[in-house]
C-alpha positions, 0 to 999 in steps of 0.5 A: 553499580549496575549500569542499567535500572532493570535487571532481567534474568531468565532461563529456558523452560525444560518442558518446551518441545525441540519441535516448537521452532519448526511448528512456528516456522510452518505456521508462518508459511500461510500467514505470509501467503495470506498477507501476500494475497491481500496486498496484491488484492489492495494493489489491484483494487486501488489501480482499478479504482484510480483508472475508473475514475480517470476514465469517467468523464463525469469526474473530469474537472472542467478545467482539465484539458480534454481531447476536444480542446485545441492542441495549444491548450494542452501543450502549455504548462499552465493548461492544467492550472487555468481557472475555470471560466 
């Protein structure tokens, strides 16, 4: 009795070139280079979007402590969670 329900038999094609593996590896280089450029761009754009959102006064919530608040309100742990009045 076979241990697995499916049995696959295969043999390599004789007509394939011996240089096929080299071509595949050479094609992998520009692919990885393109992925590196895209991921780097994604990280840079994400950081720029975050920083531009944080530096815009219009995007700051009213309950977020600002430099014009007294220092005591910025130093307390619950200053970030106080209800807007």
